[in-house]
ZAFIPA-570307 format. One record per residue: z, x, y of N, C-alpha, C in turn. Coordinates in steps of 0.05 Angstrom, whole numbers, plus 5000, padded with zeros to 4 digits. Atoms other than C-alpha are relative to their C-alpha. Layout:
N
ZXYZXYZXY/...
END
This chain:
853
502649805011447744394887497549824990/502650175008440844064880499250024978/500749995025438343904821497350164992/502849835003432444354797500450305008/499949704987435244984830500750174982/500149765025435345644785502650064990/496449985004442945704788501449805004/497250204994449245234783501950155009/497149914996455245394823501849954987/497950075019461245424781501749765008/497650194994465444984825498349715010/500950284999464444184825500049925024/500050214974462943744889502449885001/497850214996468443344909499849804979/500750235016465242824878500749954969/499349975030465343094810503150104990/497949915002471343434814502449814989/498050205009477243164776502549965021/498450054973482143304833498950155023/501449894986478943534895502450195012/498949804990481444154925500050025025/500049934969483544214996499350295011/500549794994480644755030502450155007/497549884991485945335044499650165023/501349844983486045715106500750214987/499349685012485746435100502350195002/497549905008492946535108501349824995/498750185011496746085068502550034999/496849984992503846245091500749785017/497950094993508645825113501350165031/498749784986510546075181501649875017/498750194979515945815225499250065028/500049924973514945835298500550265009/498649765000515646515325499950164981/499449895030515046795260498150225002/501749825004512047415247498750255011/501449714992508848035278502550215004/497549794989512948615279499150165017/500749734978513049095336499750204994/500749705011512849705292497649964988/502249965009506949885276500150054970/500150005027507050095214502650214987/497649824998513850325210499750044967/499449945025513550625146503050184988/496249915000520950725125500650044975/498549985024524850915074502449934995/497150154998531850725058502150104993/498149875014537350875022501950165023/499549844987540851125081503050124996/498049865013546451625072502049995029/499249974981552551535123502750165001/497849785000557952005145502849844996/497450145008564051575152500249834983/500350275021561550995110498650084980/502249945023558051245049498649744995/501850235006552850745033500449964971/499550115024553950324978497650084980/502049975013549950604925498350245013/501649734986547951244958499450174975/501449775019547451604889497349985000/503050084997540251664890498850024975/501649935017535651684845497350095000/501949904994530152064841497549784999/501650275001527051384836500049815011/500250314991527050964887497949985015/503249944990520050904904499849845018/501650204989518050484954499349935023/501550094977517750345016498150085017/501949944988513050355061501450065026/499449904975516650475123502150135003/498449784990522050825156501850104969/497949865020526151225107502150085012/497849894988532551365130503050024984/497949975013539451675105501949985024/498950034977544251525153503550125006/497649924997550651815189501449775019/498850234981556451305220501450115015/498149934980560051405284501749765001/498250324995565950975291499849855025/500250064976566550525346501950055017/498149934983572850765371499450325021/500749704996570051505381498449935040/500950074972569151535465497250075004/502250004996562051555483499550145029/500049904976560951625557501549915025/498350104986565651505614498449905023/501050104976560951445669498049825001/501750214994557550805658499249875015/499350124975555850435716500149784998/499950315000557149755732497549835007/503150104997551749305732500749655011/501050234997549548625750498449864986/502350225020543648155722498850134979/501449945026540648235659496750105008/502449944995534048625671497649794987/502650125011527748185663498150165002/502449805001521648555638498049945026/501550014977517548735698497049894983/502150145009511248315691497850204995/503049795009505048815695501550314991/498149685003510049395697499750104975/500549925021511749555634499649824976/501150215025509648915595496450075009/503150005003502249065575498849784986/501150215024497448525549500250004973/499550085031497848235481498450254988/501449855018492148675460500550345001/498349744993495149315491501950044984/497449885014501749235459498449974966/501650025023497749075396499650254988/500349745007495549705396501850235000/497949774995501950075422501249944972/498150035030505349775353497950054977/501949905025499349945307498950185000/502149795007495850525282497349924999/502150105010490250105263498049965022/501350044971484550145322497349884990/502950145018479349665289497949995025/502450044982475849615359499350265001/501349784999473150305345498850054966/501550005031468850205284499950294990/501149725000466850965293502650094979/497449895017474051115263500849974973/499650055024473650875197497850184983/501649735017470851485154498849804972/501350125024465551025115500250194975/500949815032464551655067502550004987/497550045021471851585039500749724992/499150305013471550835024497949994978/501450005025469650734948498749695003/501350305002464850124940498550024979/502050145021462049824881496750035009/502249994998455849714915500349865031/500650064970453149714990500549715005/500050304990455349105035497749915011/503150154991449348645045501249905029/499250184973449148295116501349814999/498850305007453247735127498249774996/502450245003449647165096501749715007/499650274992450146455118501749864976/497850155018455846035085497749924976/501650115020449745695044498950234980/500649755014447446385023501650064988/497649955015453546635001500649824976/498850125026455346064958497449894982/502250125018447846004930499649735001/501450254996446245374959497350045009/502250024986439045314966499849865025/501150164982436545015035497649914996/502850134997430644595036499050065028/501450004972425544695088500249735013/499950264983425744115142501749814987/498050275014431343765104503150114999/497049904998438743915121501549944975/497649935026444144105069501449655000/497950245001448043435044502550085010/497449944985454943395072501750074977/497749895020458443515004498450324993/500649705001454144215002501650165018/498349894984456944345066502450054995/497749995006463844185050500850204981/500249765027463244634987499550235005/500749784993460345145022502350165023/497649964983466345115074501850154985/497849845024471445165013499250244995/501149715021467845724979500850245027/499449854985468346085049503150045007/497549974992475345935061501350164975/499249945022476746144990499550344996/501249674995472746894999501950125015/498049894982477246955064502250054986/497750045011483246825018499950334985/500549785015480547384970500250265017/499949754976479247865026502750155006/497249964994486247775048501950174981/497949955015489247984988498550214985/501449755007484548564980497750094980/502350015017478548364938497750055017/502749844985471848674960498649695001/501850294993467248034993498849894978/501850135021461648014943499650224972/500649805019462748524888502650024986/498449965011468148644832502050235011/497649794991474449034848499650284984/500349885015475249694815501749954975/498350135021481249384776498049844979/502350225018475848864750498850134986/501849805018471149394732501750084970/499149825021475949784689501349804979/498750215013479149124658498349934985/502150085016472648984634500149725001/498950245001473048264659496849844994/503050085007465048184649499050154981/501749795013460748444594498750135013/503049894992455348604640501050015034/499749974965456148834723497249855006/502350204985451648394763498649754991/501450225006447347834755501549745006/499250275000448847114756503349944990/498049955008454647204714503150125020/498549894991458247614758500749875033/500050224975456647124822501949794994/499050165007459346634782503150064997/497849905008465647004764501750055022/498549964977467147204837500849745011/499550254988466546464859502949814986/498550155023471146274798502950215011/497249814996476446874817501249895024/498750174975477046614889500949794999/499150315005478045894869503250044990/498250045017483446044827502650235016/498149924980486846534877500949865019/499450194979486546024933501349824993/498450185020489445524884503750105004/498149905001495345984877501450015031/499149894975496246194949500549775022/499550264989495645454972502949874997/497450105011502345274932500750284985/498649835021506245944902502149874993/497650085009511345484892500149884965/501050085018507845254834497650154979/501949805022504345674769497649875000/502650085008497145594770499750064970/501549965030494345444692497950065005/503450005006488045614667498449725001/502050325002486344854655500749865026/499350074979488944724723497550115019/502449944989483245154751497649914986/502550075014478444884701499249695010/500950314996479244204729497949915017/501850074980475044374785497450204999/502049855001470344784758498149954976/501350035022464044684712500050084976/499549895026465244664640498950284985/501249795010460445194623500850265009/498449814989464745654663502350054993/498150005016469945594620501350324996/499349695003469846324597500350175024/499349794974469246614667503049915010/497650094988475546174688502950134984/498049825017479546534628500250255005/500149654995477647244648501150025029/498949954972479547084720502449935000/497050045004485746774699501950234992/498549795015487847304653499950185020/499549754986486347844700502049945025/498450064973489347524765502849984986/497550065016495447354714501050334997/498849675006496248144691500850095021/499749894977495348404752501949865022/498150154984500347924788499149985029/501350144978495447644836500549695007/498750264999498146954819501650044979/497650145013503646634785502650285001/497549894993508647144810501750005024/498450134981514547234854502749844988/498050065006521146894854500949665005/499950305003520046114855501249864974/498550105031524345744805497749884979/502350105015517845504770498750214992/502349795011514746144762502950124979/497549835009522046494741500349844966/499450155031522445894687498049984981/502749975024515646064652501350134981/498949815026517046324580497650255001/501749735004514847054569498349994985/502149985013508447174552500350164970/499149825027508147444475498950325001/501849604987507448284478498450014979/502149975012501948584453500950064972/499549915025505648844393503049934993/497350035011512748714353500750244981/498250114968517748964372498850115021/501349894976515948944437500150295016/500449734988514549574476502550055019/498049864986519949934510499650195030/500749874982518950124581502550075017/497849914984523450554623498650035029/500750004970522950554698501950155013/499049824980525051114742500349955026/500450214975527050764807500349745007/499950354993529550094833498949945024/501050054973525750094893498049804998/502150235002520249574913498050034973/502150005015515349884862501549984974/498650025026520549934805500549734993/499450254999523249294816497249794992/502450165002516348944818498750054977/500249975024514049254757501549884977/497250125028520449104714498949734998/500050294998519848384735497549874988/502550085006512648314721499950084963/500149915036513148744650501849774987/498350155008518948284632498749744997/502250255008514147654637498450034988/501749935023509747954596500550094970/498549965026514548044544500850294996/499649765004516348744547503050015004/496749945000523449094539499450145026/499649804980525249424606502450045011/497549954989530549794636499550255017/500049854975531450154702502050215000/497649794995534750844712499750105033/499949944975536650884786502550195008/498449804994540351464818502149935017/498050024978543451184881501649724981/498150195010549150594868498849775005/501550224988544950054898496649974991/503349985008537349814883499449995034/501349994977532249864937498550255010/501449754989530550564951500450065024/500650014973527550675016500549755017/499850274981529549915044502449964992/497350075005536449815054501049925025/498750124979540049375100502950065001/497149954996546249575126501649875015/498150254987552249105146501450155022/498449844972554849305218502149745007/497850184992561548995239501950135024/498049814974566549145302502650004977/497349985001573149355286501950035025/498649964974575349305358500749694996/497750334991581048705370498249895017/501150174979577148485426497449934995/502850145005570748345392500350014968/498949955030573248215318497949794989/502350105023566947765297497650055006/503049955000561248125322498750154975/501249905030556748325258496949975007/502950035001549548465248498350164975/501249825029544948695191497750215009/501249814988541449305209497550144976/502049895022534749545162499550255014/500049714989536050315166497750144982/502349905011529850385122497449795005/502450164999523349965110500749715011/498750254982523949365163497949895009/502350144992517149145172498249884981/502250075018512048685142497250025012/502449914987505448965163497949804991/501750165009500748445166500649734981/498750245023502647785134497349834981/502150175016495247475113500450194975/500549875029495047645036502550184995/497549885005501647975034501349984981/498750075025505147914972502849905007/497250004998511948015002500049715026/499850194983509947455054500149684978/500150175024508546974990503049954983/497850025011515647104961502049935020/498650074983518847045026500049705002/500850255003515246335032502049834971/498950175031517546194956503849995003/497349964995525146384981501049865014/499250114973524946005044500950185022/499949774974526046705089498149865023/501149994973523846525157498250255014/501449794995519147045187499650005033/500549954969519847305261497950205009/502449894988514247505296501150115023/498549784976516648105347497249985020/501549994977513947925415498750235012/502149744997508548325443501250125025/499149864971512648485512501250234991/499149745006513649195512500850175033/500449844971515849515580500550284992/498949645000516050275587500650065024/498149884974520150635629499950245006/500449744994519851285664502750164994/497149895005525751835654501749905018/497950074976528851615719500849654994/498850235005529450925693497049795021/502150184989522650635736498549894979/501950115019518450185708497050155006/502049834994511650525692497649805016/502250114982505750335743498249844986/501950125018501249805710497150154997/503049915002494650115730499450264990/500149775011496750765714499849964964/500050115028498450445645497549994987/501850175009491850105636497450264997/501949845002487950745650500550264981/499149765029491851265601499949874979/501250165032491150715549497450044995/502949985007484150735559499150284991/500649735006483951465560501350084973/499150025037488051505495497849904983/502850165016482351035463498450164996/501849804998477951445488499850334987/499649755010480252075460499449954970/500250055023481151785395496949934990/502450035003474251535403498250244989/501049744997471752265411500350154977/498749895029475652525344498149834988/500950165022472351965308496450124995/502649924988465152225338499550244984/501149735014466252905318501150044966/499549965033469252795245496649924990/502850115009462452365237498250215002/501649744994458153025264500450164975/499849775023462253465213499349834974/500550135025461352945155496749964999/503249965001453552905173498750294993/501449694990452253645181501250224983/498749795016457554055139499949894972/499850045032456153995060503149914991/496750025004463754085044501549915015/498050174980467353875109501050225004/498349814994471554245140502949745013/497650134992478953945167501650145021/498349924980483354075223501749805010/497850215005489753745251498649775026/500650234986488553115289501150075032/498549934965493553375349497950185008/501849764987489054005354497049895014/503050174986482353535363500849885022/499350134979485953085409501050145030/499249854986488753625450497950165015/502949874991481754005455499249805016/501150244990478453325479501649995028/498250044980484153235532499850205017/499849784979483853845565496550025009/502950054993476053765562499349915018/501050364984474953095599502450015019/498350074974481353255645501349794995/498550275003485752715615502750065009/496649974997493252615642500250265010/500349804990492453185687503549965021/498050004981498152925735502649924979/497649975021505652935704500349674991/499050255009506752185703498149884979/501850115027500452085664499850154974/499749835026501852635621501949884984/497450085019508652345599499349654986/501350245015504951655583498750064979/502149945022499551995544502050114974/497349855017506152345510500649694981/499150185014508451695497498449814973/501350115022502851385458499150204974/500049885022501951995418502750054987/497950055016508851935394500449794987/500550205020506851295374498949994972/501249965026502451525336501050174976/498549885022506752025303501549814982/498250225010511751395290498149934971/501550135015505951085257499350174968/501449845029504551665203502650134997/497049895009512051945204499550284994/500149735006509652615216498650115038/501449934971507453075285497149974992/502250014996500653015301498150294991/500849695003499553805292500050054962/499449975020501053615217497949774978/501350165015495853055205497050064994/502749934996488653045183497949905014/502050184976482852965235498649854982/502150115011478452735175501149734988/498950215012482852285139502649815008/496850094993489352065173500149714999/500050355000487051335181498449904980/502250125018482651275113501149684986/499250285015487050635092499249785025/500450194979484450315160498549734987/501550275001479249895130501349734983/498050135021484449595080501949815013/497850054985489249385132500349694997/499550345001492348675120500549905025/500350154964490948165179502049905003/497150224999496147705210501750205021/497349964988502747785247502050204988/498149875023507348365231502849845006/497750165002514148075214502950154999/497649975007521848145214500649774980/498750215015525947805157503150025015/497450024982532347535198501850094975/498849915016537347825157500150274984/501049765013534448425130498349994974/502250035026529448655074501850034977/498249995028535448745022500049784990/500450285010534747995016497850024984/502050005022528148124978501450214982/500149785028531048724940502149854985/498450245013537248254919499249794980/501250175020532847754892498250114982/501549865025527748174857502150114982/497749865022534148524826501049854979/498350255021537047934794499149974977/500250015026537247934725499150254986/501849805008533548594712502450264993/498249795005537349144669499750285012/500249744981539049744724502450164985/497749865006543050304699500250225031/499049844978545950614766501350235000/498749795003548551284782498350234980/501349925019543451584741498750195005/502649784992539652194765498850174985/501949855018533752394734499750275001/499849654998533053104713497250024986/501849895010527553114663498449694986/501750205011521752644635498550134982/500949895025519052854567497949764986/502050205013512652514534499350114979/501149995024508952554470498549764989/501450265010504752164420502549804989/498350165007511351814396502149885019/497950204984514451554459500550235022/499249884979518151844521503450064997/497349924998525152114535500750055035/499749934972528152084600503050095007/498249934999533952514613501850005030/499250034973539052404670502850215001/497549844998545652764692502349934979/497750145011549552304648499449874972/500250095028545852084584496550014999/503449985010538052054550499749694995/501950285012533951424546497650034990/502049865018528451424497498649675005/501150244997522950884507496550054990/502649935008515350764490498350125021/501149944976512850884562501950035024/498149994984515851074620498049995033/501849984966513350904703501750175012/498449854977516151354755498449975026/500650164974516951074822501450175020/498749874976520351644859498550065017/501750014977518551754929499350294994/501649864999513252314938502250265007/498149744995518952764974501250154977/498649875025521952814904499150224981/501649915014516152964873499050365010/501349674983514453554927502750244990/497349774997521953854919499750084961/500249955023520553864840502849974985/496850055004527753564824499949914967/500050085024525053264761497650184985/501749815016521753664706498449844985/501750115019515953414665499450134975/500649875018515053584600498049884980/501649784987509053774583500350005031/500450004974507853984657498249815009/502250254988504153504702497650195004/502349835005496553674698500350105032/500549854972494254174754499249815024/500950134970490453694798502149805010/498250184982496353214804501750185013/498249814983500953794823498950095024/501249934976495753994871499849795023/500250254982495353304900502349945012/496850054995503153284902499650145027/499649714982502253914945498749985027/501550034988496953724987500649775023/498550224982500053035011501750025015/497149964975505152995070501649784990/498050135003511152675064501850045026/499649934975513752585138502849865001/498150094994519852385168500649825028/499350164981522751835217502949905000/496550095004529951715239500649785021/499350214977533651145276502750035006/497250134991539950995309500549715002/499750344995542650335300502849985017/497350054981547950085353500449715001/498250315000552549425348501350085026/498450004977554549285418501649765009/499050234987558848745452498549835008/501650234990553548385479497250095005/503549954995545848395488500050045034/500249964965545448755559497450095006/502749884995537848915550497949815009/501650244998535548205556498049944967/501050165029533647835486497449885005/502950124997526647615516498550194984/502049845007524048225494500950154973/498949825024524248525422499750314998/500349745005521549265440499450035036/500449904978522049745499499750225000/501349715002519250465512500950135020/498749854976522151075544497850244995/501349735005517851655565502050245014/497949744995520452405567497950155013/501349854980518552965611498750194988/501049795013517353475559498649914974/502250075019511353345513501450134970/498549965023515753735452502249754993/497250295003521453135460498349805000/501150224997516152615461500849814982/499850235019518552255402503549935002/497050014990525952295427500349715008/499650244990528451565426497649875017/502550094985521351395452499749604997/500750324999521350625426502849924990/497150195008527650135425499649754983/501150335010527149505379503049845003/497650284995532348885397499349874972/500550145028533848625330502249735001/497550244990539048085370499149724989/501550345011533947445344500150104972/500450025032534347735268501750074985/497149875009540948115256501849864998/497950164996545647595271502550135021/498149874979549148055325498050185019/501649784981547348495390499250304985/500549745010543849055353497050125014/502549844993538949535380499550274986/500849735020535350155341498350145017/502049714991532350765376498650134978/501949845010526751075341499650305005/500649694992525451875333498550124979/502549915020519452095307498650295010/500749734998515352725304501450204997/498649794999517853385317503449925002/496950154996524552965342501449974985/498850015029525352765281501650164983/498649775017526453385246502250135021/498049894978530853665306503049825003/498150204994534652985302502650044976/498549925023537753205238501550224996/498149794993540653855261501949975020/498150034982545053535308502049794985/497850245010551553105298499349824999/500150274989552052395294500949925028/498650094971556452365353497550135023/501349834974551952845399497549805002/502350184993545852375381500249745011/499350214988548951785395500649985033/500249894975550952095459497450005018/502949954989544052275475499049735009/501150204998541251575463501149805022/498250094970546851265512499050035019/500249854973544851765565497549905004/503350065001537351525552500649705015/499450364988539750735558501350055031/499150044973543750885621498250065015/501749884992538351255651498249745013/502150245000533850605640501649715016/498350274989539350055662501450055029/498149954977543550405713498649895025/501150054974538750315765499349705011/500250285001538049615756502849854998/496950114993545549565763501449874970/499750175029546249355689502150264986/498849745015552249765651499449984977/500949935024551150035585502850004984/497849955017557549915536499950194981/499249865028560150345484499049824975/501350185031557250135414502949994985/497450045011562549835372499250154972/499849775023559350215315496950115002/502749844998552850655306499950154974/500549815021549350955251497250155004/501749854992544851565251499049994973/502449855024538951645189499850295002/500849765007538152215154498150084980/501250065026532652085109498650284996/500649695013530452855106501550054987/498749905026536053065075501649864983/499350175015537152485032498650124971/501249775019536152834961498849774977/501350235016533652114934497149965009/502450004990527452174981498850245021/500749744990527452795022497649945020/502150084975522952405079500349704999/500150274998521351745095496849884990/502650185007513551555080498350224999/502549855001506751935060498849925026/502749984977501152125106498050174992/502149875009494452455100500650335009/500049674984495853225117497750125004/502649844998491053675133498750124976/500849885025486353875074500449754974/499650295016488453155039498349825003/502250224997484352565030501649744985/499450235017484951865002500750024972/499749915029483852164937502550074983/497149955011490452444928501849784996/499050265011493151784926499249934973/500350185032489751564869500350264975/499149745019491052274836502049984995/497750045001497652144842500849704981/499350245015496951444811499250014966/501349915027493151714750502750024976/497949985025497751624684499350244979/500149835016498652134633500349904975/499250005029497052054560500349744990/499650254997497951294570503050014986/496350005005505851434566501350085023/499249964971507251664640497849875018/501750124978505051244692501850035027/499349964976506251264770499749805017/500450274976507350784828501950055021/499049944980510250764893498250015022/502849964983507150794964498450185002/501849735005504551524954497749984977/502049985014500451274897498149755010/502150264991497050684935498450055025/501649914977490950924972499549785025/501050184973489150295010502749905015/497950074985496750105032502150194995/497449835000500950745038501349915014/497550034981507150775070500649725015/498650264993508650025068501449914977/498650105019512949635031499049844979/501950175018507849155006497850174984/501349805013504149814981500950064979/498549955019509749944942500949804973/500050195014510349284915497549994978/503050005019502849264893499750184982/500649765016503449944866501449944968/498650185025508449614820498849854976/501950255021504349064793498150134992/501849865009498649514793500450154968/498949885022502649944742500449824977/499350175024505249424699497849894985/502350165009497749124690498950224981/500749885020495949874661501950044979/498249935027502349964619498849754978/500750175018500449274590496550034985/503149885013492749514575500650254976/499149785019495850124548501149884974/498550125023500649774502497849824979/501350125018494749344473498550174991/501749755012490349974464501250114977/499149865019495550254421500149784974/499150195021497149614384497149944979/502950125009489549464370499850304977/501049765017489050224343502149964969/498550055026495050014294499249804984/500050175016493349354273496850054990/503549905010485149614263499950254990/500649705001486250264231497250024977/502950015012479250084190498550175010/501949954974475750184258499950325004/499549684994478950984259499850104975/500249795016477851524214502950135001/497349905006485151594199500550275001/499649795005485052244175498950245021/502149854986480252514231501149945032/499850044976480952124293502249985010/497550004990487551954302502150285005/498949764990490652674294498450145022/502049904976484252894342501949905023/499150154972487052364393503150155011/497249844991494252774390499550235015/501249754990490953374399499450005029/501449944976486753314458499849835021/499150174981490152824498500250125028/500049914974491253344551497350135009/502149874985483753534559499049775013/501050224982480453164617497450034997/502250105010474652844606497950105028/501449874975472353044686499150244992/500349735002472853724668497250074980/502150025019467653584607497749995016/501850084995463353294648498850205024/501449774978462053924699498550064984/502349845015458154244642498649764983/500550265021455053604613496950064990/501649945020449053614561497450005019/502350064986444453324611501149905032/499250024975444353154687498249925017/502950114984439352764737501749785014/499850274987440752384796503050025003/497450095005447752084796500850004969/499250095025447652084721501050294988/499249755017451052584669500549904976/500550135029450052494596502450274981/499149855021455252824542499049914968/500650085029452652814469501549994985/497650015033455952704402499150214982/500149775013457453334377499750024973/499850015032457753134303496849964992/503250085013450152934297498250055029/501649974983444353074330497149734998/501950205003440652434310499149835023/501150104980435852114361501449755003/499050255000439451404345503050025005/497049954995446351714359500449965024/499550054973450351494415501350255021/498849794982451651954475501549825026/498050114980457051834534498750065027/501649954971453451694600502549875030/498550034978457151714663497749965029/501450024967454351444735502149975025/498150064973457351594801498849825021/501350174985457251054846501850135030/498849974972458951264925499650374996/500549734988457451974950502450185001/498149814989462752534960499450165023/500349864980463552775023503449995018/497549864993469453125059502849894985/497450085015473853045001500149734986/499750335011472552284986499549964976/500550005028472252074916497649754992/501750155009467251714880501449874971/499050155024468251124825497250124977/501149945021465551334758499049704980/500150165023462150784707498650134975/501349835022460651004638499049704977/501750125015456050704581499450204973/500749825021453750904514496849925003/502249965003446351024507499050204978/500749885023442151274446498950275014/501249824991439851944451497550035009/503049954989433151924452499149855028/499950144977433451454509500650165033/499249904975436452004556497750195016/501349824989430152424561498449805021/502150224988426251764584501549965029/498550094969431651624640499750235021/500349714982431752364662496850025012/501950084985424452234674499049885021/500450144980424251754721500250085028/500149874982423951794788502549785020/497450164989431151534829501549864981/498350195018437151204809499749704991/500750315003435250544826498749934972/502350105022429450544773502050064968/498949975017434250854724502149804994/498250275006439450354728498949734990/502350235015433849814723498949974972/501649985024430950084666502950024978/497750085009438950164635501149754988/499150325005440449444640497949924985/501550145011433949204625498550044975/501249945017430949604579501250164973/498549875017436149974544502649864991/497450155004441949464543502350135003/497149834991447049924566501149885020/497850124986453049604601501450265010/498249734989456450054655503049855006/497450064998464249954650501650145007/497849874999470350234662500750184973/499449865023473250764611501149814979/498950215022477350194581498649794986/501250245011471749764569497550124978/502049945008467850174529500149974960/500350145027470349944461501450274984/499749805024472250284393497950254994/502049725004465950674388500650205024/500049774986466350934457503150204998/497649835002473851164442499850194979/500549735015471551524385498450195000/502049804987465851854415501750165017/498749864982470452054465501750234986/498049805023475252374413498350204990/502549755013469352724376499550225032/500849874986467453004439502050235014/497649805001474253284459501150164988/499349825026475853564393498150225006/501949764997469453924400500550215020/499449864973471254214467502750184995/497749825003477954374440499550314982/500849805020474854824383499250245020/
END
């Protein structure tokens, strides 16, 4: 930074820093060669499968298995000794995947495996994306970092080096889910800064990115605040403390299972005795929250209905019982199986800490016609392009709807795609139609739902947040994560939760065996369980939350896992696809995954998606296995390859699993990303919710479940601190009035009160203090950031403003002028509700109490 410039960067140049920091790559994960991507697009899977002949360990479930993103499945097992098909043809060589035939180019394969289609910017519904401020044009590195350039003189090498480092650190923050040039919503709510905007915010962002990059560069060693301060200017120590505290509380740093992290002493709890937290469900969300809360000094216990942890993430050990093949075994992920996007993925960090290798699923994916012939590569390319054009047309349509219809309309994605297909004469020939159906089945697999049930407007609302990088498998299965996360956590298995009761003095969780009492409860059960109503909440859940539960979809994906005597399908490929003649059966065994390279044995898994996944559960396991073998023999017999009977086979049944009732969430017609946020809202600072269906950015993913657990752990910490503050500082409250009022009015929704504000202008609305009409008294101001369109949500910020200033603010033209005056002349800071302090809390209590009367 040059002398005499108006602002100084918080980071020290290398010459000044105590210990130079090596710029970290955007993806700070050690990946073994061949590591990483998962061929399964977004396998959102559930887990805990239920097996017929061999009941899965721990199948007693808990209305609590919150978590996974990927396929959810309960399973039925078919014994190896059962005869399958007698007419298996004899064979010769192992098939090598046809070069161009079924093997599509890398970008094509990537599209086949992922539902994210970033090649179509129009597909991202920007109206549904919550932003704190509009994104600025991509600045140069120097501009981004606040390094002024002198005219006619090139920047110094140290300035360029610092700029490159800051760019790299910003990329790491982006990969972890932070906005590039603004505070995240969680940072706003946590009030990391006394004032939003200005130089402090710009410097805070640089500091936050630097601390995060330090951690990601070496997640084996916790990052201490003073370590980060070593390369930050001393005058920014307060920013370092704020960033480090936020990142630690929200488990963006110093999380996971590295020995040095586990050996850290617990933080002092917010009160004594430590608050006790009950967690319903031992899936990824529940385990992540429990482990993080324990590190923050809380007492934690998990109540789990199954007899095992993991929820919808379940790895089944399959083993041969045949005398001629005694040593063949494999580990099959019957639920969540794919790490979708390794860049920034917290599960990638944990895998690195534990030394788990990551396997990148190879891109080669041959497609075969029903009679076993490979798909013509030219036709494949044409249909692929036509499929993407249909999606593009749908995007254009919904943008027109968003721009021209005030409240928007929504129809099914399937209906819109079919209308454009007919209008443009796409896939008129039988083989073309079968190939198009395969792509549609893949789309149904990505969403665990028939296209007829998906919202045209918001089915891909989470695309802007997708984590980049390869998709990966963990050799040995994802239960390795589960076992490591569950180690040392108190878990009560076989406890099916029936009722959650909460009030001003704590919570009670009633199971079919006993009752648990705590200060707060975190509910991580799958959306399917909430939809079924198997858990009673007392008091009843708010209407808004019940309606969101009803609107969101919870879909189904099933699998057939088969352990064979040997690998007959060519272990050099990880996936191959199968086309069907009938559109109504397009999801039936449409994609096969080879797990030979990661499971320990010759394991093949067939996927069943869409309507076929529902029909699949109506048939017996034996019938389903016979059908999938028939499909495999049609593919390989023409090549002279014999398909043997499997040594063991398992059919999942996630739809009838009483602890899930499905696989993972999707945006149904009439729903939107807002419903994920509503599901995540807590009740009276007593009942909290986590799980993939509460994560708007990363729904239907394992990392989404994990991150939701960390998110709610941070929210629980804030709630406990607020409660401790009220107890420790009673003089700041009118004990005879305010405390009693809080108990009575907790169920009043502040948003409802703002439906009829005392004043409203532009994006501003005001509620006055009902106890006084003094001009110098404070009023509650709410400012909406982001327009509501097609059901998308706004972010609201709040502040305290003198009543006498409200009229002046209303008289101004435009919200920009109002915001400027608010900061400059009135000294009002806009923050989240939690940042209003005691004065704000008291004012809100008086407003609610008045509304109650």
